[in-house]
C-alpha positions, 0 to 999 in steps of 0.5 A: 062352457062345460068344465073338463071334469064334467066333460070327462064324466059325461063321456064316461057315462055315455060310453058305459051306456053303450055296453062296452065289450073289448072282444065283441067285434073280434069274436063275431067276425072270427065266426066267419073266418075259415082256414083258407082265409087264415092261410092267405093272411099267413102268407102275406109276408111273401110266405115267410114263417107262414106256419108260425103265423098260421098257428098264431092266427088260429089262436086269435080266431079260436080263442080271441087271445094273442101269443105272448111273443106276438110282435112278429107272429101274427102281427106282421101279417095282420098289419100287412093285410090291414093295408090291403085293398080288396077293390083293387085287383092289382093290390098285393098282398090280399084278396079281392071282393068279399073274401078280401074284406073278410080278411081285412076286417078280421086283421083290423079288428084283431089289431085294434083289440091288441092295443089294450090290456092285456096285450098292450101292443101299442098305439104306434101301429097306424090306428087311423088307417086300421080304423078306417079300413075296418069301417069300410070292410064292415060296410062291404060285408053281408053281415051287420056288425054294427052293434059289436063295433059299437061295443068294442069301440066304446070299450077302446075309447073308455080305456084310452084316456078320453081326455088325453092329448093322444089323437087316437081317442078322436079316431075311436070317437069318430068311428064310434059315432058312425056305427052308433048312428046306424044302430037298430033300434036307434040310440037316443039322439041326445047322447049322440049329440053329446058324443058329436059335441065331445068329438068337436071339443077334442078336435079343437084341443088337438089342433091347439096342441098340434100348433099346426100352421095350416088352416084345417080343422082338428078332425082334418088334422087327425087324418091329414097324414093317414096313409088311407086318407082317401078312406076318411074322405069316403067316410066324410061323404057318408056322414054328410049323406046319411039320412037323419031326417027322423033324428033331432035337428041338433044331431043333424047339424053336428053330424053334417059338421063332422062330415064337413070337417073330416073332408077338409 
């Protein structure tokens, strides 16, 4: 059994190998966000304070920074668009199709970036929903942001107390594993197997801390109350269906297991 100190040293070393960068994903997505997209985001709260939201959104897009007083502008509209469903023409606020996915990807990337230094927006903003909405929107866009997603999630996990009791680290870890599995050229199998094992160990501790009476895995416990649970179930299928025939047998087994546990 790996000791906790060795476990922590392993995950820190692995994350550093992934070239962590807090701004990589938001910076790259922002290059594709035009003013029309920002205007649609700015009016998400029935048009309330749209001008102030627009000013703040331009700051986020153009500089990668957030206003000092950001808790209403622009976070209210970013959070609203985070919930949007571009595949559902009846869903409001938000837009449909690729346009809507750009809006949602930008909003989710911004919300995740804001949780840590120097803004410390906080962890109580539905990180599980934010992350899965980001994963699904990035998968729907015509540009590959895999490398940038890996860098940003590695940084978030590295700065989120990987050995703590907060299940948010598992959210970051699962998202990181998904994107890292899709890197080109492939990241080495041994490191991804270690990341998978680390996720499983953290999930086991989570279920123990949660003292759940239900018969479910730690990974299912992580997302069971997520408002976008269906998104995690989609990702579970993607894990199970991912073609890993060229990867090591150990990695194949772990990824399949994670998919099964996410599905519940």
